[in-house]
N, C-alpha and C positions, 0 to 999 in steps of 0.2 A: 431513585435507586442507583446504587453505585455498581459500576462494572469496570473490570480491569482488563487490560490488553497486555499480554506478555509479548514484548517486542523483541525482534531479532537485533543482534548487535552489529549489523553490517553498515550502519550509519547512525550518527548521533541524533539527527533531527528527522530524517525522512520517514522512519517507521511511525513515529507519533503523528507527523503531518498527514501521512496517508490515512491513518485511523480517523482523524478529525475530518478530513475531506470526505471519507465514506459516510460518516455519520451525517454530515451536512447534505450530501447527495441523497441520502435516504429520507431526508426531511425530519430527522429526529431533533428534539429540543434538548440541548445538553450544555454542560459547562465543565471545564477541566477541574478536577478535584485535587489530585496529587500526581506529580510527575517525578519519577525517580529513574535511575539508570535501568533501562530495558523494561520498564513497566509504566503504563499510563492508566490512571484511574479517572473515569468521567462519571458525572452525575447526570443521568438521563431521566427526563420527565415524561410522564405518560403511564398508560396501563402496562403493568409488568408483562402480561402475556403477549401483547403486541410488540413491546420492545424486544423481548427475547426471541420472538419469531423473526424479527428483522435482523437481529444479531446472528442467529444460527442459520437461517435459511439464505439470507442475501449477503450480509456484510462479511461473514466468514468465508463465503465463496469468492468475494472480490479481493480481499486482502492478500498481500504478498509478503510483507515484512513483519508479520505477526505470527507467533506460534500458537497461542491459546487465548480464548476469551473466558473470563471468570465473572461469576456473580459474587460480589464482594460481601464477605461477612464483616470485615473491619480492617482498619489499618492502625498499626501501633508502632512504637519504637522497637527496633530490632534487638531486643534482649529476651532471653528465655523466659524471664518472669512476665514480661508484658505479653508475649505470644501465648504462653500457657494460660495466663489470666483471661485472655480473649477467648481461647478455646474452651475454657471451663464455663465462661459466663454466657456465651451466645445462645439464644433460643433456636432450636433446630427447625422450627416451623419456617417454611419458605426455602429451606436449603436441602432437607432430606425428609422423605415421607416415612411414616410408620411401616415397618417391615422391610425397608430398603437396606442394602448392605453398602459399605463404604471402604475407601482406600485413602490413605494420606500420602501425599508426595510433597517434599520440600526441595526448593531450588535456591542455591546460593549464587548471587550475581557477582562475578568478579571477586574483588577482595574487600568489599564493603563491610563484611562481617566475617567472623571466624567461628560461627556457631555450628555444632554437629547436626547435620541434617537427619541422620538416622535416629538420633536421640529425640529430636523434636517430633519426628514422624510417630515414633512410639508413644511419646507422652500425649500428643494431640489425639492419637488414636484412642488412648485410654480415656480421655475426656469425652470423646464422642460415644465410646462404648458405654460409659456410665450414664449417658442420656437415653440408653435403651436400644442402641443399634449395634449390629454385628459387623465385624470386619470381613472383607473378602479380597484377598490379594490378587486373585486371578481375573475375576469378572465382576467387579463391583457395580452397583447401580449408580453410585455417586462417587466422584473423585474430589476430595478436598485438596487444594493446592496452597502452599505457603511460599511466597516469593520474598527472599531475603536480600534486599537492596539497601539503599540509604534508610528506608523504612521497611517494616514487615507488612506484607499484604496477604490476607488470608481470605480464601473464597472457595467456591465450588466450580468445577469445570463445566462450562456451557457448550463450548465448541472448540475444535482444533482446526487450524488451517492446513489444508493438504499441500504442503510445500513440495512434496514429491511430484505433484502434477507439473510444477514449474520445471523441475529437473528433467521430466520427460519431454518438455518442449525446448530444451536447449538447442541452439542453432545447429549443432552437429546431428541432432536427431530429426531434423525437418527434411523434407524431400530435397530442398535446394539450400545449399550452404555457401556463405560468403563470409570471409573473416572481417573482424572489426565492428561487430554489431552489439547492441545492448543485450544483456542476459534477460530472460523472461521476467524474473522477479523485479528487476529495475524498470523494465518496460511497463509492467502492470502497475507498479507504484506510481510512475509518472502519469499513466492513464487515469488512475484514481485521483491524482492531484487536479486533473482537469475538470473533475466533476461531471463527466459524461454520463448520461442516463440511457437505459435501453431505448432503442428506436430513434435516438438522436443522430445527427450527422457529425462525423468525426473525420478530421483531415490530418494526414502526414504528408507534407509537400516534399520531403526528402525520404521517401518510404523505403528505399533499399529493398531488402528481402522480406519486408512486411513484418518484422518482429514486433513493432509497436502496434501495427494494424491487427495482428492476430490477437493480442491481448485486449484491445478495445472491442474487437468483434466478439470475443468470448464473454464480455460483460453485456452484450446485447446491442452495441452501437452498429449503425450502418457506416461502413468505413470507406474512405476515398484515399487513394495513394497516388502520388506523382513522383516520378524519378526521371533523371536525364538519361540514364543508361537503359537501353532496351533489354539487355540481357538480365538486368536486375528486375525489371518489370515482369518479364517472363518467369523468373524464379519466384517472385512474390506471388504471382498467379498460382504456381504450384503449391506454395505454402498455405495460401488462403483456401484453396480448394481442399486441401487435406483436412481442414477443420470445418468445412461446409459453412463458411461465413457469408454474410451479405456485404458485398464489396464492389468497388469500381476502381480500376487501375488505368493510369494514363502515362505514356511517355511524354515528358514535358519539362518545362522550366519553372522552378519554384518562384522565380522573379516575375513570371507572367502566368499566374494561375488562371486557368480557363473556367472560372466559376463566378457567378453573380455575387455582388457585394452583399454582406450581412446575411449569408445563407448557412454558415457553418456554426455548429454549437460549441465545438472545442477543437483545439489543435494541439497535438504533441508531436515533436519532431527532433531528430538527432542529425543536424546538418553535418557535412564533411568538415573535419577540423583536425589539426594536429597529426595528419597522416597524408600519404599520397592518395588523392581522391580526384575524381573527374568532376569538373564544373564547366558550365557552358561559357567559358571565357571570363576575363576580368579577374579581379582579386577577391580574396575571401571577404574583405571589408565591403566591397561592392555587393557581393552575394548576400551577406547578412543584412545589409541596409535595405536592399531591394526586396528580399524575401520577407522581412518583417513588415515592410510597407504593405505587401500583398496579404500577409497574414492578418494584419489589422483591418484591411479592406473586407476580406471575406468573412471574418468573424461577426457573429451577431453581437449587438450591444450587450455588455455584461459577460460575454463569453471569455473563456480562459484559454490561454496558449502557454504551453510548457515547452521551453526551448533548451536544449543541451548544447554546450559549447566548451571550448577550452580557454575562453576569454570572457570578459564582462559584456555579454550580449545585451545587457539591459540598456546600454547607451544607445544602441541602434533601435531597440524597442521603444524607448522613451521618445526618440526623434520621430518615430513612426506614429506616435500618439497613443501608445499603450502605457498602462499604469503598471509599475512593478509591485507585485504583492509580496513575494518572497524570493530569496536566493539561497541555494544550498551548494556546498562544495563537497565533492566526492573524489577522494584520491584513489585512482584506479591502480596505478603503479608508479614507480619513480619518475617516469618521463611523461605521465599523463594524469592530469587533474581535470575532472569534469566540473563545470559550473552549470547548475540547473536553475533557470530563472522562470518564475511563474508570473505571467503577465495577465492583465485583464483589459478588455476593450471597454472604454468609458461609455456609459449610457448616453 
């Protein structure tokens, strides 16, 4: 069965990567079907009822860089003739039940097409009306959505991601604030890339004010944070307490992590870089080299580490014995570019 994820435009690759990581974490069997600008369509195998429970109850609660999840009716060329042909021909069973009302919404992505959304909404609505269903513009039972990107993707809305919840957790809204931290949506996306599952152990050895730890804790992980600055550890305690999460915090050195080898399921961290930051002596190169050796040591075999830097940290990770899976570049502003590297500890 085909399902589409309407992606945010805040990064070219991260939103789709986050979706695929969440599907894998949930244990779903899938393959990519169509990838266009701000939309990913995947073919998921299994019982439809179980798939949709996972998508609506679990995955939509985890995702940060997705707007909506759709059950796909079909994908066609983005011409009015092809779109209306699909709307006229599709069988309603499985998408809308007898007696249910509907609404049609069309979304044009950037400048890939110049089709009139209101016209298509009206014409598609007419097609569905002729199948025996009534429109309801205020409180429909089913919302049909048309995504107009390099292709047209037509489906019904299964679930929407509550992106407002991330805005409510912006650093300035937490009990303790310190500048220069990741925004919650980015922190959650990186957490999802790690594949962490509820109940597993999650480490941030440069935990700062616990922005990453909060997001990992909210998906059910048991989180451990280490930071060299006592005031930040105290502030992280305040922030984690505010969300009543399962956590342990330590004042310490990321280059000498006081944990046993092969005990941590996943690591996500945003070490100091590109700004004035306190480190326990030495250079940033020494810091990265030693910290990645320690990350490799404490990770379980097969475990994932996601590291943010302003330089190619994969060199230090590879020297530490970690395998590089993916690298993503995120331009924050003119003077700061983040490089996000996904590592895996070899089995």
